[in-house]
C-alpha positions in Angstrom: -7.0 16.2 -39.4 -9.0 18.3 -37.0 -7.7 21.0 -34.9 -8.9 19.4 -31.7 -9.2 21.7 -28.7 -8.6 24.9 -30.7 -12.1 26.2 -31.5 -12.6 29.8 -32.5 -14.6 32.2 -30.3 -14.9 32.6 -26.5 -13.5 29.1 -25.7 -10.4 29.8 -27.6 -9.9 33.1 -25.9 -10.3 31.3 -22.5 -7.7 28.8 -23.6 -5.1 31.4 -24.4 -5.6 33.1 -21.1 -5.2 29.9 -19.1 -2.2 28.5 -20.8 0.0 31.5 -21.1 3.4 31.2 -22.7 3.4 27.4 -22.9 -0.1 27.3 -24.4 0.7 30.0 -27.0 3.9 28.2 -28.1 2.1 24.8 -28.3 -0.8 26.4 -30.2 1.7 27.9 -32.7 3.4 24.5 -33.2 0.0 22.9 -33.7 -1.0 25.4 -36.3 2.3 25.1 -38.0 1.8 21.3 -38.3 -1.6 22.0 -39.8 -0.2 24.4 -42.3 2.6 22.0 -43.4 0.6 18.8 -43.3 -1.2 19.1 -46.6 -1.5 22.1 -49.0 -4.9 23.9 -49.0 -6.2 22.2 -45.8 -5.5 24.9 -43.2 -8.8 26.7 -43.4 -10.6 23.5 -43.9 -9.3 22.0 -40.7 -10.3 25.0 -38.7 -13.8 24.7 -40.2 -14.0 21.0 -39.2 -13.4 21.9 -35.6 -16.5 24.1 -35.6 -20.2 23.5 -35.8 -21.0 22.5 -39.4 -23.7 25.1 -39.7 -21.4 28.0 -38.8 -18.2 27.1 -40.5 -17.9 30.3 -42.5 -18.8 32.5 -39.5 -16.4 30.8 -37.2 -13.6 31.0 -39.7 -14.2 34.8 -40.1 -14.4 35.3 -36.4 -11.7 32.9 -35.2 -9.1 33.3 -38.0 -7.7 36.6 -36.7 -7.3 35.2 -33.2 -5.6 32.0 -34.5 -3.3 34.0 -36.7 -2.4 36.3 -33.9 -1.7 33.4 -31.6 0.5 31.8 -34.4 2.5 35.0 -34.8 3.0 35.4 -31.1 3.9 31.8 -30.7 6.4 31.9 -33.6 7.9 35.1 -32.3 8.5 33.8 -28.8 9.8 30.5 -30.1 12.3 32.3 -32.3 13.4 34.5 -29.5 13.9 31.6 -27.1 15.5 29.3 -29.7 12.7 26.8 -29.7 12.4 24.6 -32.7 8.7 24.1 -33.5 9.3 21.7 -36.5 11.6 19.2 -34.8 10.0 16.0 -36.1 8.5 14.7 -39.4 5.9 12.3 -38.1 3.3 13.9 -40.4 5.4 13.3 -43.5 3.2 11.9 -46.2 5.8 9.3 -47.2 5.9 7.9 -43.7 2.2 7.6 -43.6 2.1 5.9 -47.0 5.3 3.7 -47.1 4.9 0.7 -49.3 1.5 -0.3 -48.0 -1.3 -0.8 -50.4 -4.2 0.8 -48.6 -7.4 1.3 -50.7 -9.7 4.0 -49.6 -12.6 2.0 -51.0 -12.1 -0.7 -48.5 -10.8 1.2 -45.5 -10.9 4.7 -43.9 -7.7 6.5 -43.1 -7.0 7.9 -39.6 -4.2 10.3 -38.5 -3.8 10.4 -34.8 -3.4 13.8 -33.2 -1.4 14.2 -30.0 -3.1 15.5 -26.9 -2.8 19.2 -26.2 -2.3 21.1 -22.9 -5.4 23.0 -23.6 -7.4 19.7 -23.7 -6.0 18.7 -20.3 -6.9 22.1 -18.8 -10.4 22.0 -20.2 -10.9 18.5 -19.0 -9.6 19.3 -15.6 -11.6 22.5 -15.1 -15.1 21.6 -13.9 -18.1 22.5 -16.0 -21.3 24.1 -14.7 -23.0 20.7 -14.6 -20.1 19.2 -12.7 -20.1 22.0 -10.1 -23.8 21.4 -9.5 -23.2 17.7 -9.2 -20.4 18.4 -6.7 -22.6 20.6 -4.6 -25.3 17.9 -4.6 -22.8 15.2 -3.7 -22.0 17.0 -0.5 -25.4 16.0 0.8 -26.0 12.3 -0.2 -29.2 12.0 1.8 -31.0 14.0 -0.9 -30.7 10.9 -3.1 -32.7 8.6 -0.9 -34.7 10.7 1.7 -37.5 11.3 -0.8 -38.1 7.5 -1.1 -38.1 6.8 2.7 -40.8 4.4 3.7 -42.2 2.6 6.7 -40.3 -0.6 5.9 -37.0 1.3 6.0 -38.2 3.1 9.2 -38.8 -0.3 10.9 -35.3 -1.5 10.1 -33.7 1.7 11.2 -35.7 1.7 14.5 -34.4 -1.7 15.4 -30.8 -1.0 14.5 -30.9 2.5 16.0 -32.2 1.4 19.3 -29.8 -1.5 19.4 -26.8 0.7 18.8 -28.1 3.2 21.3 -28.1 0.6 24.0 -24.5 -0.4 23.1 -23.0 3.0 22.6 -24.1 4.4 26.0 -21.9 2.1 28.2 -19.1 2.0 25.6 -19.1 5.8 25.3 -18.6 6.3 29.0 -15.9 3.6 29.2 -14.0 5.1 26.3 -14.2 8.6 27.8 -12.5 7.3 30.9 -9.9 5.7 28.6 -9.4 9.2 27.2 -8.8 10.6 30.7 -12.0 12.5 30.6 -15.2 12.4 32.7 -17.7 9.8 31.6 -20.2 12.3 30.3 -17.9 13.4 27.5 -18.3 10.0 25.9 -22.0 10.5 25.8 -21.6 13.9 24.2 -19.3 12.5 21.5 -21.7 9.6 20.9 -24.7 11.9 20.5 -23.0 14.3 18.1 -21.4 11.5 16.1 -24.6 9.7 15.2 -26.7 12.9 14.8 -24.5 14.8 12.4 -23.1 11.8 10.3 -26.3 10.9 8.5 -26.5 14.2 6.6 -23.2 13.5 4.9 -23.0 9.7 5.0 -22.4 7.4 2.0 -22.5 4.3 4.3 -25.6 3.0 6.0 -23.7 0.9 8.5 -21.0 3.2 10.0 -21.5 4.5 13.5 -19.4 7.5 14.4 -18.5 8.0 18.1 -15.8 7.4 20.7 -13.5 4.5 19.8 -10.9 2.7 21.9 -7.8 3.7 19.8 -8.6 7.3 19.5 -9.6 7.6 23.1 -6.2 6.1 24.1 -4.4 8.6 22.0 -6.4 11.5 23.5 -5.7 10.1 26.9 -1.9 10.1 26.2 -2.0 13.6 24.9 -4.0 14.9 27.9 -1.7 13.2 30.5 1.4 14.6 28.8 -0.3 18.1 28.6 -1.1 17.9 32.3 2.6 17.8 33.1 3.8 20.3 30.5 0.8 22.7 30.4 -1.1 22.4 33.6 -2.9 25.7 33.0 -5.1 24.0 30.3 -7.8 21.5 31.4 -8.1 18.2 29.6 -11.6 18.8 28.0 -10.4 22.1 26.6 -7.4 20.5 24.9 -9.6 17.6 23.7 -12.2 19.9 22.1 -9.5 22.0 20.4 -7.9 18.8 19.0 -11.2 17.6 17.7 -11.9 21.0 15.9 -8.4 21.3 14.3 -8.2 17.6 13.2 -11.8 17.9 11.9 -10.9 21.0 9.8 -8.0 19.2 8.2 -10.1 16.1 7.4 -13.0 18.2 6.1 -10.7 20.1 3.8 -9.3 16.8 2.4 -12.9 15.7 1.8 -14.0 19.0 0.2 -11.2 18.9 -2.4 -12.0 15.3 -3.1 -8.6 13.7 -2.5 -10.0 10.8 -0.4 -7.8 8.5 -2.4 -4.9 9.5 -0.1 -6.0 6.8 2.4 -5.2 4.2 -0.4 -1.5 5.0 0.3 -1.9 3.1 3.6 -1.9 -0.7 2.9 -4.1 -3.3 4.6 -1.1 -4.8 6.5 -0.4 -1.5 8.1 -4.0 -1.1 9.2 -4.1 -4.7 10.6 -0.9 -4.1 12.5 -2.2 -0.8 13.8 -5.5 -2.4 15.0 -3.8 -5.4 16.6 -1.1 -3.4 18.3 -3.6 -0.9 19.6 -6.0 -3.6 20.8 -3.2 -5.2 22.8 -2.1 -1.8 24.2 -5.6 -1.0 25.3 -6.5 -4.4 26.7 -3.3 -4.6 28.7 -3.8 -1.0 30.0 -7.2 -1.9 31.3 -6.1 -5.0 33.2 -4.9 -3.1 36.3 -8.3 -1.3 36.6 -10.0 -4.7 36.1 -8.0 -6.1 39.0 -8.0 -3.0 41.2 -4.2 -2.7 41.0 -2.8 0.8 41.4 0.6 2.4 42.0 2.0 2.7 38.4 1.2 4.4 35.1 -1.1 2.3 32.9 -0.2 4.6 29.9 3.4 3.3 29.8 4.6 1.0 27.0 2.6 -2.2 26.8 5.5 -4.4 28.0 6.1 -2.2 31.0 2.4 -2.3 32.0 2.5 -6.1 31.7 5.6 -6.3 34.0 4.1 -3.8 36.5 0.8 -5.7 36.5 2.5 -9.0 37.3 4.4 -7.3 40.1 1.2 -5.8 41.5 -0.9 -9.0 41.6 -0.5 -9.2 45.4 -2.3 -5.8 45.6 -5.4 -7.1 43.8 -8.6 -5.8 45.4 -12.3 -6.7 45.4 -12.6 -4.8 42.1 -11.3 -8.0 40.5 -14.5 -9.8 41.5 -16.6 -7.2 39.6 -14.2 -7.1 36.6 -13.2 -10.7 36.0 -16.7 -12.1 36.5 -18.2 -9.4 34.2 -15.6 -10.2 31.5 -16.3 -13.9 31.8 -20.0 -13.3 31.5 -19.6 -11.3 28.4 -17.7 -14.0 26.6 -20.0 -16.8 27.9 -23.1 -15.0 26.7 -21.6 -14.5 23.3 -20.5 -18.1 23.0 -23.8 -19.4 24.2 -25.8 -17.2 21.7 -23.4 -18.3 18.9 -23.9 -22.0 19.7 -27.7 -21.5 20.1 -27.9 -19.8 16.7 -26.3 -22.8 15.0 -28.4 -25.2 17.0 -31.7 -23.4 16.3 -31.2 -21.6 12.9 -34.9 -20.6 12.9 -34.3 -18.3 15.9 -31.0 -17.0 14.7 -32.2 -13.4 14.7 -33.3 -13.6 18.3 -30.0 -15.0 19.5 -28.2 -12.2 17.5 -30.0 -9.5 19.4 -29.5 -11.3 22.7 -25.8 -11.4 22.0 -25.8 -7.8 20.9 -27.4 -6.6 24.1 -25.1 -8.5 26.4 -23.1 -5.4 27.2 -26.2 -3.6 28.4 -27.3 -6.6 30.4 -23.9 -7.0 32.2 -23.7 -3.2 32.9 -27.2 -3.2 34.4 -26.7 -6.4 36.4 -23.4 -5.2 37.9 -24.8 -1.7 38.5 -27.7 -3.3 40.5 -25.1 -5.4 42.4 -23.1 -2.2 43.1 -26.2 -0.3 44.3 -27.1 -3.1 46.6 -23.6 -3.3 48.1 -22.8 0.4 48.3 -26.1 2.2 48.9 -25.6 2.4 52.7 -21.9 2.9 52.6 -20.2 6.4 52.8 -17.2 5.0 50.9 -17.8 2.4 48.1 -16.4 -1.1 48.6 -14.9 -0.9 45.1 -14.3 1.9 42.7 -17.5 3.2 41.0 -18.2 5.8 38.3 -19.8 8.4 40.7 -21.7 11.5 39.6 -22.5 12.0 35.9 -24.1 15.4 35.2 -27.5 15.5 33.7 -27.8 17.2 30.3 -25.1 19.1 28.3 -23.4 20.9 31.2 -20.2 21.5 29.3 -21.6 22.9 26.1 -19.5 25.9 25.0 -17.6 27.4 22.2 -14.3 25.5 22.0 -11.2 27.5 23.0 -8.6 27.5 20.2 -5.5 29.5 20.1 -1.9 29.2 19.2 -0.6 28.1 22.6 -3.2 25.3 22.9 -2.4 24.0 19.4 1.3 23.8 20.4 0.3 21.4 23.1 -0.7 18.7 20.7 0.9 19.9 17.4 3.3 16.9 17.3 0.4 14.5 17.9 -1.8 16.0 15.2 -0.6 13.9 12.3 -1.2 10.6 14.1 -4.6 11.9 15.2 -5.6 12.6 11.6 -4.3 9.2 10.5 -6.2 7.3 13.2 -9.4 9.1 12.5 -9.1 8.3 8.7 -7.8 4.8 8.4 -10.1 3.2 11.0 -13.2 4.9 9.5 -12.4 4.4 5.8 -11.2 0.8 6.2 -14.4 -0.1 8.1 -16.8 1.7 5.7 -15.1 0.1 2.6 -15.3 -3.3 4.1 -19.0 -3.1 5.0 -19.8 -1.5 1.7 -18.4 -4.5 -0.1 -20.2 -6.9 2.2 -23.5 -5.1 1.7 -23.1 -4.3 -2.0 -22.8 -0.5 -2.1 -19.9 1.8 -2.8 -18.8 4.5 -0.4 -17.1 7.8 -1.4 -13.9 8.1 0.7 -13.8 11.9 0.2 -17.4 12.3 1.3 -16.7 10.1 4.4 -13.8 12.3 5.3 -16.1 15.3 5.0 -18.6 13.6 7.3 -15.8 12.8 9.9 -14.5 16.4 9.6 -17.8 18.1 10.2 -18.7 15.8 13.0 -15.5 16.7 14.8 -15.9 20.4 14.1 -19.5 20.6 15.5 -19.2 18.0 18.3 -16.9 20.1 20.6 -19.6 22.8 20.9 -21.5 20.3 23.0 -18.4 18.9 24.7 -17.4 16.1 22.4 -13.8 14.9 21.8 -12.4 13.3 18.6 -14.6 10.6 17.2 -14.6 8.3 14.2 -16.1 5.1 12.9 -16.4 2.2 15.4 -15.8 -1.4 14.1 -17.8 -3.2 16.8 -20.8 -1.0 16.6 -20.7 -0.9 12.8 -20.8 -4.7 12.7 -23.7 -4.8 15.1 -25.6 -2.2 13.2 -25.1 -4.1 9.9 -26.3 -7.4 11.4 -29.3 -5.6 13.0 -30.7 -4.9 9.6 -30.1 -1.2 9.2 -31.7 0.2 6.0 -30.5 3.8 5.8 -28.1 6.2 7.6 -31.2 7.7 9.3 -30.8 5.1 11.9 -28.2 7.4 13.4 -31.0 9.8 14.4 -32.8 7.0 16.4 -29.5 6.3 18.1 -29.1 9.9 18.9 -32.6 10.0 20.6 -31.6 7.0 22.7 -28.3 8.6 23.8 -30.2 11.9 24.5 -32.6 10.0 26.8 -29.6 8.4 28.6 -28.0 11.9 29.1 -31.1 13.3 30.7 -32.9 10.3 32.3 -30.2 7.9 33.4 -27.4 9.9 35.2 -28.6 8.7 38.5 -28.2 5.0 37.4 -24.7 5.7 36.1 -23.5 6.7 39.6 -23.1 3.1 40.7 -21.5 1.5 37.6 -18.3 -0.3 38.8 -15.1 0.9 37.1 -13.9 -2.7 36.8 -17.0 -3.6 34.9 -16.3 -0.7 32.4 -12.8 -2.0 32.0 -14.2 -5.5 31.2 -16.5 -3.9 28.6 -13.4 -2.2 27.0 -11.3 -5.3 27.0 -14.2 -7.3 25.5 -14.8 -4.7 22.8 -11.1 -4.4 21.6 -10.6 -8.2 21.6 -12.3 -8.3 18.2 -9.7 -5.9 16.7 -6.9 -8.4 17.1 -6.0 -10.0 13.8 -6.5 -13.8 14.1 -3.6 -16.2 13.3 -5.5 -17.5 10.3 -5.6 -14.1 8.7 -1.9 -13.6 9.3 -1.3 -17.0 7.6 -3.3 -15.8 4.6 -1.1 -12.7 4.5 1.9 -15.0 4.3 0.3 -16.9 1.4 -0.4 -13.7 -0.5 2.7 -11.7 0.2 5.4 -13.1 2.5 7.3 -9.9 2.4 4.5 -8.0 4.1 4.2 -10.3 7.1 7.4 -9.0 8.8 5.9 -5.5 8.3 2.8 -6.6 10.2 4.9 -8.0 13.1 7.1 -5.0 13.1 4.1 -2.7 13.6 2.7 -4.8 16.4 6.1 -5.1 18.2 6.8 -1.4 17.9 3.3 -0.7 19.3 3.9 -3.1 22.2 7.4 -1.9 23.1 7.0 1.8 22.3 3.6 3.5 21.5 0.6 3.4 19.1 1.8 6.4 17.1 5.3 4.9 16.6 3.7 1.7 15.4 1.6 3.5 12.8 4.6 5.5 11.5 6.7 2.3 11.4 4.3 0.3 9.3 3.5 3.2 6.9 7.2 4.0 6.3 8.3 0.4 5.9 5.4 -0.3 3.5 6.3 2.7 1.4 10.0 1.7 1.4 9.0 -1.8 0.1 6.7 -0.3 -2.5 9.6 2.0 -3.7 12.0 -0.9 -3.8 9.6 -2.9 -5.9 9.2 0.0 -8.3 12.9 0.7 -8.6 13.9 -2.9 -8.9 11.1 -3.9 -11.2 12.2 -6.8 -13.4 11.4 -6.7 -17.1 11.2 -9.8 -19.2 12.3 -10.9 -22.7 9.5 -12.7 -24.5 9.5 -15.4 -27.1 6.8 -17.0 -29.2 4.9 -20.2 -28.6 2.1 -21.9 -30.7 -0.9 -22.8 -28.6 -4.4 -24.2 -29.2 -7.5 -24.1 -27.0 -8.8 -27.5 -26.0 -12.4 -28.3 -25.0 -12.5 -31.9 -23.8 -10.8 -34.0 -26.6 -11.4 -31.4 -29.3 -9.7 -28.2 -30.4 -11.7 -25.0 -30.7 -11.7 -24.4 -34.5 -10.9 -20.7 -34.7 -8.4 -18.9 -32.4 -10.7 -15.9 -32.4 -14.0 -17.9 -32.0 -15.9 -17.6 -28.7 -18.2 -20.5 -29.7 -17.0 -23.7 -28.1 -19.1 -25.7 -30.5 -16.8 -24.9 -33.4 -14.2 -27.6 -32.8 -11.8 -29.8 -34.8 -10.3 -33.2 -33.9 -7.4 -33.2 -31.3 -5.2 -34.9 -33.9 -5.0 -31.8 -36.1 -1.5 -30.6 -36.9 -0.7 -27.8 -34.4 1.6 -26.1 -36.8 -0.4 -26.0 -40.0 -3.9 -26.0 -38.5 -5.6 -22.7 -38.4 -6.9 -23.2 -34.9 -3.5 -22.5 -33.4 -2.4 -19.0 -32.4 0.9 -17.4 -31.3 1.3 -16.2 -27.7 4.3 -14.6 -26.0 5.9 -16.1 -23.0 9.1 -15.2 -21.0 12.2 -17.2 -21.9 12.9 -17.9 -18.2 9.3 -19.0 -17.5 9.3 -16.7 -14.5 5.6 -16.2 -14.9 4.9 -19.7 -13.8 4.3 -21.2 -17.2 5.4 -24.8 -17.9 9.2 -24.8 -18.1 9.1 -27.9 -20.4 7.7 -25.7 -23.2 10.4 -24.4 -25.4 10.0 -20.7 -26.1 11.2 -19.7 -29.6 13.1 -16.6 -30.4 10.8 -14.2 -32.3 13.4 -13.7 -35.1 17.2 -13.4 -35.2 18.1 -10.0 -34.0 14.6 -9.0 -32.8 13.9 -8.7 -29.1 10.6 -8.3 -27.3 10.8 -6.7 -23.9 7.9 -6.3 -21.4 7.9 -3.8 -18.6 6.3 -5.1 -15.4 5.9 -2.1 -13.1 5.5 0.9 -15.3 8.3 2.9 -16.8 9.3 6.1 -14.9 12.3 7.7 -13.5 12.8 5.4 -10.5 13.0 2.2 -12.5 14.0 3.4 -16.1 17.7 2.9 -15.5 17.2 -0.6 -14.0 15.0 -1.7 -16.9 17.3 -0.3 -19.7 20.4 -1.7 -18.1 18.8 -5.1 -18.2 17.8 -4.6 -21.8 21.1 -3.5 -23.1 23.2 -6.0 -21.1 21.1 -8.9 -22.5 21.4 -7.5 -26.0 25.2 -7.1 -25.8 25.5 -10.6 -24.4 23.5 -12.3 -27.1 24.3 -10.3 -30.3 27.4 -9.1 -32.1 28.4 -5.7 -33.4 27.2 -5.1 -37.0 30.6 -3.7 -38.2 33.6 -5.4 -36.6 35.9 -2.8 -38.1 34.0 0.0 -36.4 37.2 1.2 -34.7 39.9 1.7 -37.4 42.8 2.1 -34.9 43.3 0.7 -31.4 43.4 4.2 -30.0 39.9 4.8 -31.3 38.5 2.2 -28.9 36.9 3.4 -25.6 38.6 2.5 -22.3 35.8 0.2 -21.3 36.0 -1.8 -24.5 39.8 -2.1 -25.1 39.4 -5.2 -27.4 41.6 -8.3 -27.4 45.1 -8.3 -26.1 48.1 -8.0 -28.3 48.7 -11.0 -30.5 45.1 -12.3 -30.1 42.4 -12.0 -32.6 39.1 -10.4 -31.7 36.3 -12.9 -31.2 33.7 -11.9 -33.8 30.9 -14.1 -32.3 29.9 -15.1 -35.7 27.2 -17.5 -34.3 25.3 -14.5 -32.8 22.9 -12.4 -34.8 23.2 -8.7 -35.3 20.6 -6.4 -33.6 17.8 -5.5 -35.9 14.7 -4.4 -33.9 13.4 -4.0 -30.4 9.7 -4.3 -29.5 8.7 -2.8 -26.2 5.5 -4.0 -24.6 3.9 -1.0 -22.9 0.8 -2.8 -21.6 1.7 -2.1 -18.0 2.9 1.5 -18.7 0.5 4.3 -18.1 2.7 7.4 -18.1 6.3 8.2 -18.8 8.3 11.2 -17.7 11.2 13.3 -19.0 13.8 11.2 -17.2 12.6 7.8 -18.6 12.2 9.3 -22.1 15.7 10.8 -22.1 17.2 7.5 -21.0 15.3 5.7 -23.8 16.8 8.2 -26.2 20.3 7.6 -24.8 19.8 3.8 -25.2 18.6 4.3 -28.8 21.7 6.3 -29.6 23.9 3.8 -27.9 22.4 0.9 -29.8 22.6 2.8 -33.1 26.3 3.2 -32.6 26.5 -0.5 -31.8 24.7 -1.4 -35.1 26.3 1.3 -37.2 26.1 1.8 -40.2 22.6 0.3 -39.8 20.0 1.5 -37.3 17.7 -0.2 -34.8 13.9 -0.2 -35.4 12.0 0.6 -32.2 8.4 -0.8 -32.1 5.9 -0.1 -29.3 2.9 -2.4 -28.5 -0.2 -1.8 -26.4 0.3 1.9 -25.5 -2.8 2.8 -23.6 -2.3 6.5 -23.0 -2.3 9.4 -25.5 0.2 11.4 -23.4 2.6 8.5 -23.4 2.4 8.5 -27.2 3.0 12.2 -27.3 6.1 11.9 -25.2 7.5 9.1 -27.3 6.7 10.9 -30.6 8.4 14.0 -29.2 11.5 11.9 -28.6 11.5 10.7 -32.2 9.8 7.3 -31.6 6.7 6.0 -33.3 7.7 6.6 -36.9 10.8 5.9 -39.1 13.5 8.4 -38.9 14.8 9.4 -42.3 18.0 11.4 -42.6 18.3 14.2 -45.1 19.1 12.9 -48.6 18.5 9.3 -47.6 16.3 7.0 -49.7 15.7 4.4 -47.0 12.1 5.4 -46.8 11.7 3.4 -50.0 12.1 0.2 -48.2 9.7 1.0 -45.3 6.8 -1.4 -45.0 4.2 -0.3 -42.4 1.7 -2.9 -41.2 -1.5 -1.6 -39.7 -4.3 -3.2 -37.7 -7.8 -2.6 -39.0 -11.2 -3.1 -37.5 -14.9 -2.6 -38.3 -15.9 1.1 -38.2 -19.1 0.1 -36.4 -22.7 1.1 -37.0 -24.6 0.1 -40.1 -21.3 -0.3 -42.0 -19.8 -2.8 -39.6 -19.2 -6.5 -40.1 -21.7 -7.2 -37.3 -24.4 -5.5 -39.3 -23.3 -7.5 -42.3 -23.5 -10.8 -40.5 -27.0 -9.9 -39.1 -28.2 -9.0 -42.6 -26.8 -12.2 -44.1 -28.5 -14.2 -41.3 -31.8 -12.5 -41.9 -31.5 -13.2 -45.7 -30.7 -16.9 -45.0 -33.8 -17.2 -42.8 -36.0 -15.5 -45.5 -34.6 -17.9 -48.1 -35.3 -21.0 -46.0 -38.8 -19.8 -45.2 -39.5 -19.0 -48.8 -38.2 -22.4 -50.0 -40.2 -24.3 -47.4 -43.4 -22.4 -48.5 -42.6 -23.3 -52.1 -42.2 -27.0 -51.2 -45.4 -27.0 -49.3 -47.2 -25.4 -52.3 -45.7 -27.9 -54.8 -46.6 -30.9 -52.7 -50.2 -29.6 -52.5 -50.3 -29.3 -56.3 -48.5 -32.6 -56.9 -46.0 -30.8 -59.2 -42.4 -31.7 -59.6 -41.3 -28.4 -61.0 -38.1 -27.0 -59.2 -38.6 -23.9 -57.1 -36.0 -22.0 -59.0 -36.7 -23.2 -62.5 -38.0 -19.8 -63.6 -34.8 -18.0 -62.7 -32.4 -20.7 -63.5 -30.7 -20.2 -60.1 -30.5 -22.7 -57.3 -31.2 -21.8 -53.7 -27.5 -22.0 -52.9 -26.6 -19.7 -55.8 -29.2 -17.1 -54.7 -27.9 -17.3 -51.2 -24.3 -16.9 -52.2 -25.2 -13.9 -54.4 -27.1 -12.2 -51.6 -24.4 -12.9 -49.1 -21.8 -11.5 -51.4 -23.9 -8.5 -52.2 -24.5 -7.9 -48.4 -20.8 -8.1 -47.6 -19.8 -5.7 -50.4 -22.5 -3.3 -49.3 -22.0 -3.4 -45.6 -18.4 -4.3 -44.7 -16.0 -1.4 -44.2 -12.8 -1.2 -42.2 -10.5 1.4 -40.7 -7.1 1.5 -39.1 -7.0 1.3 -35.3 -3.8 3.3 -34.8 -2.9 6.5 -36.7 -1.2 6.1 -40.1 1.3 8.8 -38.9 2.6 6.5 -36.2 3.3 3.2 -37.9 5.6 2.0 -35.1 2.9 2.1 -32.5 1.0 -1.2 -32.6 -2.2 -2.5 -31.1 -0.6 -5.7 -29.8 2.6 -7.7 -29.8 1.5 -9.8 -32.8 1.2 -6.8 -35.2 4.4 -5.3 -33.8 6.3 -8.5 -34.5 4.8 -8.8 -38.0 5.9 -5.3 -38.8 9.4 -5.8 -37.3 10.0 -8.9 -39.3 8.6 -7.4 -42.5 10.9 -4.4 -42.2 14.0 -6.4 -41.2 13.4 -8.5 -44.3 12.9 -5.4 -46.5 16.1 -3.8 -45.1 18.2 -6.9 -45.8 16.9 -7.1 -49.3 17.6 -3.4 -49.8 21.1 -3.7 -48.5 21.8 -6.8 -50.6 20.7 -4.8 -53.7 23.2 -2.1 -52.9 21.3 0.4 -50.9 22.7 3.7 -49.8 25.5 3.4 -47.2 26.0 -0.3 -47.6 29.0 -0.3 -49.9 29.5 -0.6 -53.7 26.8 -2.0 -56.0 27.3 -5.7 -56.7 
């Protein structure tokens, strides 16, 4: 047994310094186990943990440190009353039992429990990991060296296309954010320019988006009433910097997985509710209706819009026709792409540029109508400054932060969930993997640097990302081309922007957010997958419509978390039984239950009970997993229960699981000793027994409890609470089966720390009381496997196959030679062996020379099994051995017969 993780020298000194008191005590306990495990192996185990060429030197250098740590650990343990030797899992008798385990045919293996020092050393980054982390901050270094002309062409097309789309959208979203139109251009420029340095997605386009712009607008309108001394752009820039710092910090510490706590149904409800909120809020501007607050709750805006229909102005002509044209162009291009698939790419670009076409068309109409008018006939955008007129260092102080402090959480959430959800989706579609933490860093730095040029909070845009992906973008460098297009618009087109109709910009916004609404078919698919989550979706949408976007987000997240918690707490375990099954291919049975070769078959008429092609599987008794209810599930064995956890095993659900376990056991078994309570007064109040004059029902038809097998295949970690409750149930059932005890078997444990926790609680090995001889009846059953390499059964099979081929080739050459000579002498007449004899001898020799096995689980933990089959075999063997032992007059069972 090696002293894993406790190497002499500098690493050991570092370990002691990191762990402190807990590490010293644990180290002392570990060394104590080494000292008591086998005489004369202490120094040898230390040497094995070192490099083989420096064993003696390491022992001389490390022994004083180890001994000092041992003394300190033992001293502290004694002073604090800590028992270091509180279990006997390394007892030689337990590892041996009654199994016949030949070292000539198998290697032994004693499993060591994980140490805190191992966890610390695994958690602390190495030098190589630090270098890899620093390099991961700039993903463009991985591909920029391979940039080529073909990539450049794809990026040029996509970049110019997105530039043409983002200019009108950016100005429209800035107005939605209650900011001048130029701030949308500033945000668009910085978003696409900065992102490509840190991007792990080639498709994402960062810039102004409808939902974030709506939130910023609500914050600025509220601040204008409560803090009129601060201008809107100042508050928006400060909000961008602070939220960017928070998101960048999350990305730097690589906890991007935090967004996984927000389920898809919450994101869909948020997007749908926000789209409805934004679209409804733009209808008054589209129609030229004024006189009420378009930032009110959605239902109020609908009511006020209907009331204001008589006040509709000529703006409706510019808005409704523009909106109709946008949808008609998209529908026509979609139809034409299906009709003429050869020109599908052309129609895609025509559809993509429809926004630019409509904006230019209605700008020209507006110019023709208003160029000679002192007052415009309908509302227009007016002056847009040329260049970065608002570039400055953002103003950030405590009083400004207080203005939007309550809105900061929802700002961060919106920036994160929209961007990460979009990037993950397009990553899966285009076959690449994004790094959520790195994407957060990209969003954060974009929002930190953007306000220096006047930008407000920006994140990934769904509509522009979809266009960029379909346009054939090749790398994130396309963002630089988009930035050049936006820069040209900032300096060359402000004069054109003057005449853009406001109603047309509202039509652009409504058209853009329409794609964010979750279609009915998707909601139906939600219902098919998880009916319980559909009400959460509608709750989020309704709260958004009747309250606000931020309340809708909070509602869906909180309700989704409550549902998750309920599912964890009320997780339902299942009792399993056994069923014999066979694999069928057509009208034949696959011959071997372990064979993957479908050609190895036997007739379908073979006896399913005696035939070797059948195998045992484990199904729930209630068939709640959807298995055929007509199949009768057999009990594993009288008094043996198999219980499977379904949702982990931790403090929220441990009590629910174990109550189900014990209630079922008490309802289907009987007490081992009916005279357990000598007098009526000894009985507990909750088990008073039969009434006076009535005999106690002994339930003789029920078996007594013998063993419990827990399936831990769905359990990753267990905690102190769940472990303590498991101990309490073990003690409760031991009293129920007194004077006998219950054997606890565990199958499919997939975590070393879970094994450590169970072993610390006394599970995993048979408990032997002082002076007891019950160890003599212990029958451990171990699963063994090939050790791999040249000693494995695979190598044996390959060697046997090669020898068979050589024999066939040799015999065919001999037959050819004999036929050419016309001789009838047998090929093997000289040796006296036939070809089959020689083949058998060689195969036998190969198997004996190559095949070697080893145990899968440690010999020191015989109650931890690789699967349910081995656990059930072991449980049945030990129950049988115990019954034979008690019949023969074992200790504690009464007088000898």
